[in-house]
C-alpha positions in Angstrom: -41.8 -183.7 156.8 -38.2 -184.2 157.3 -36.0 -182.4 159.9 -33.5 -180.0 158.3 -29.9 -180.8 158.3 -27.8 -179.4 161.0 -25.0 -177.0 160.0 -21.5 -177.6 161.1 -20.0 -175.3 163.7 -16.7 -173.4 163.1 -14.8 -175.7 165.4 -16.2 -178.8 163.5 -15.2 -177.3 160.1 -11.7 -176.6 161.3 -11.3 -180.1 162.8 -12.6 -181.6 159.6 -10.2 -179.6 157.5 -7.3 -180.4 159.7 -8.3 -184.2 159.5 -8.3 -184.1 155.7 -4.9 -182.3 155.5 -3.3 -184.8 157.8 -5.0 -188.1 156.7 -6.2 -189.7 153.4 -8.7 -192.5 152.8 -7.8 -195.6 151.0 -9.4 -198.9 150.2 -8.0 -202.1 151.7 -10.0 -205.4 151.3 -13.0 -203.5 150.2 -13.0 -201.4 153.4 -12.2 -197.6 153.6 -9.1 -197.0 155.9 -7.8 -193.7 157.1 -4.0 -193.6 156.9 -1.5 -190.6 157.4 -0.7 -188.7 154.2 3.0 -189.1 152.9 5.2 -186.1 153.6 5.3 -183.8 150.6 7.5 -180.7 149.8 6.1 -178.4 147.0 3.6 -181.1 146.0 6.3 -183.7 145.5 7.2 -186.6 147.6 10.3 -185.9 149.7 12.4 -188.6 148.0 11.8 -187.1 144.5 12.2 -183.5 145.7 15.7 -184.5 147.2 16.6 -186.4 143.9 15.7 -183.2 141.8 17.1 -180.5 144.0 20.1 -181.9 146.0 23.8 -181.2 145.0 26.4 -184.0 145.1 28.0 -182.7 148.2 24.8 -182.8 150.2 24.0 -186.2 148.9 27.4 -187.4 149.9 27.3 -186.0 153.3 23.9 -187.7 154.0 24.8 -191.0 152.5 22.5 -191.0 149.6 25.2 -192.3 147.0 22.5 -194.2 144.9 21.1 -190.8 143.9 24.5 -189.4 142.8 25.3 -189.4 139.1 28.8 -189.4 137.9 30.0 -186.3 136.0 32.2 -188.1 133.5 31.4 -191.1 131.3 32.5 -194.5 132.3 35.1 -194.8 129.6 37.0 -191.9 130.9 37.2 -193.3 134.4 39.0 -196.4 133.3 42.0 -194.7 131.8 
């Protein structure tokens, strides 16, 4: 007869839950590796969140000019 499985203590459960929130498992060369999760805001990557929600002034102040879109078409700018 087999020995029954040991239950995890509250501290082990808490440590496991924190580890799962902080790291994710990926496969590299057929082996599992634990890597830190990318930072997220409201379930979106930080870059995508900034691109969707930042106003042009904030983008300019922080040097993110590539995310800024011109308000007027190009043909009006040439006049």
